[in-house]
N, C-alpha and C positions, 0 to 999 in steps of 0.2 A: 462669169465668162459667157459671152454671147456673141456669135458671129453670124451675120446675115447670110454669108456665102453658104452656110450649111444647107439652107432651104431654097436658094435661088433656083427658079425654074421648076420647082416641084408642085406649084399650085396649091400649097398648103397654107399660105398666108405668111406674113412676116413674123419672125420669132419675137416674143415679147418677154420671155423669162426662161432661164436655164436653171433647173433645180438639181443639185448634185444627187447621185444615186450611189449607194454603197455596193461593194462587191467588185471583184475583178482585180487583177494585179497589173496588167499591162496598160490599161487605159484609165483616163478620167471619164466618167460616164454621167450624162445629164438627161433628165427629162425636159425637153424643150417644148414650152407651150406657145401656141401661135395665136395670131390675131383673129383667126377664123374659129377659134374655140377648140381646136384639136391639139394633139401632142405627138411627138416622136421621141425616140431615144437616139442620142448622139454619143458615140465613143470616140475619143480623140487623145492624142498624146504626141509629144515631140520625140524625135530621135528613135522611132521604132523602125524595124525593117520595112522597107517601102511596100512590100507585098503582103504584109501581115493582114490588113483588113480585106484585101481581095481574097485571100485564102480563107478568112473567116466566112465571107459571103459564100464561097464555094462549099464549105462545110455545112452551112445552114441549108443550102439547096439540096445537098446530098441527103439530109435528114427528113426531107418532106416525103411522106408516104401515107397512103390511105390507111386510116385506122391507127396511125401512129401519133406522135407528139405534134402539137402545134409549134411552129417556129416563127420568129418575126420575119416580115417581108423586108428585103434589102431594097432601100430606096435610093441610096447613093453610096458609092465607094470611091475614096481617093487614098493616096498614100498616107495622109495625115488624119483622116477621120472616116467613119462609116455612119450612115443614117439608117435607122431601122424603124419599122412600125412599132408602136408602143403597145405592149401586151397589157399595160395598166396594172392595177392593184386589186384585181378581183378576189373575192373569197373563193377558196376551193369548194368544189361541189361535194355533196355527201359521199360520193364514190370516188373522190379524187385519187386516193392512195391505190385502190384496186385498179382504177383505170390507168394510172401511171405504170404500175407493174405489168399490166397486160400490154401497154404500148411499148415498153422496153422489150418485152419478150417478142413482140411482132417485129420490132426493129432488128433484133438479133437473129431473126429467121431470114433476114436478107443477107445472103452470103456471096462470096466471090470465089474464084478458082484458086487464088493465092492470098497470102497475107501482105498487107501494105496498103498503098493508095496510089492514085495516078500522079500525085505530086507530093513532095515534102511540104509540111506545113509547120505549125508552131504549137508548143505547149508552154504557156507563158510567153516569154520573149526568146526562148531558145528553140532552135530548129528541132522539129520532130521528124526523124528520118523514116521514110516509108517505102523503101525499095521493094518491089514485088518479090516475094520469097515463098518458095513452095512448102517449107516446113515451119510450123508455128513455133516449135521450140527454138529453132535457130533464130527466127525473127525476134522473139521476145528476148532471148539472151543477148543478141548483138545490138538490137536497135531500141530496146526498152530498158535494159539494165547496164550492160558494159559500156554503152556509148557515153554514159555520164562520168565514167572514170577519167576521161580526158578533160572534163570541164575544170577550170582552175579551182573553183570553190569546193568541189568534191575532192579533188586531189589534195587540197590543203587541209581539209577537215576530217576526211575518213582515215583512220589509222591503217597502217600497212596490213595488219592482220585482218581487218575487215575487208579491205580490197581483195585480199586473197580468198577470203570466205565467199565474197560475191562471185569471184571468178569460178570457184568450185561449184557453187550452186548453179550458176549459169550453165556450166557443163553437165550438170546432173538434172536439168529440168525434165528430161524425158522420163525420169523415174519419180518425179514429184508432181507433175501436172498431166492429167490425161489428155489424149488427143481431142481437140475441139475444132469446129469449123472456123474458117475466117469470116466472122460476122461483122456487120456494120456497127461500129462503135461510135458513141459520142466522143470518147477519148479523154474527157476531163469531167467525169460525171459525179462531182460532189453535190450535196443537197442544194447549195446555193445556185446551181445552174438548172434546177427544176423549179417551176413556178406555175401558178394557175393561169390559164389563158382567159380571155375575156368571158368565155362561157363557163368558167370554173373547171374545165378539163385540164389535163396535163400539158405543159409546154416546156421546151428546153431552149437554152441560150448558150453562147460561148463555147462552141465545139472545138475539138481537136480530132477531127474525123479520120478514121482509118478502118481497115478490116483487120480484126484481131480476135483474141480469145474473148468470148462473152463474159467470162468470169472476171476479166480485168475491169470492165465497167462496174460489175457488182462489188468488186473489192473497194473501189473508191466510195461508193454509196454506203456500204456497210461499215467500213472502218470509221468514216466521219460521222456516222450515226444520223439521228434526227429523222429516220424513216422507220415506221413501225413494221412489224412482221406482216401486217396486212398487205403491204406492198410486195414483199418477197413471196408470200403465199400465192398471190395472184400471178406473179411472174412464173413461179414453179408450175402452176397449173397449165400454162401455155407452152413453156419452154423449159422443161426440167433439166437442171444442171446434173453433172455426174455426181454420184455419191461422194460425200466428204468435202463438198465444195466450200462450205463455210470454214473449215479448218485450213484450207489453202489460201484464203483471201489475204492474210498478212503477207504471204510470199509475193503475191501479185501486186500488193500495194507498195512493194519496194520501189517500183518505178516512179510512183508519185512522190515518195519521200526523197528519192535521189534527185528528182527534178527540183524539189523545194530547196534541197541543199545546194544544188548547182546555181540557184538564183541569188542566194544570200551568203555572205561571208561568215556569219556568226550564227549557226543553227545548232547549238549544242544539244538541245532537246530532241531535234529531229535526228541528229547523228546517233543519239542514244537509242531512239526507236529503231533505226536501221540495225544497230549492233544487236539488239534483242532479237529481232527477226532472223538475222543471219545466224546467230547462235542456235536458234530453234530449228532451222532447216538444214544447217551444214552437217 
């Protein structure tokens, strides 16, 4: 798949090849090589919400901060595709893991007065609701847990007992999760959305940005693994979480598991993971 319109007017040269890239759910992603010897990344898909790529661009811009992660430059946004600078395939620097942990800690030190974001955006292809909310427990309960119960795939796959458990846990979050500031979150921070920048330092892609609990970003990273303790040790040096944070991470990871269940109609393994966590914290 190669479309000249992707690069028209960008002074990058004509596209000569589009190599598929792995990762991501919503889009087909390509590294597009140009006649001038450069490359860009193009994400495209049919039948997506028309503002999805514009909101991705907004999230990338929100994550740009001195001393933080590198993020790709947004070169073009349309309803059907987004063109990004190519971070390439560099090797991580010798201090990549420590630098990534510190960068995330610095990002989480950027806070707002309330939880939420200035606009609703997307997690996958489903709306991520971000109304400004003064209380973090209310925000997480209503807009990160219970909102998925109305999605048809969750309604059809989650047993009634587990839906009731989820409602009880949502109502008891104040006793399960300590007060945390509304910090700037990537919002979908599994290891596949972290990668080395061209200089070998840490970079991030594919955000679902909002202001929320810092431990929610850590939950996705730790549950999905592939990051050493070096990363988390560096994070803790700069931005120490409250005691017991690792034990809480499965609870905060419910949001990701519910979102996965909401996207697909046959997720028996994920539903079982949800059941196990609900039994643990109910």
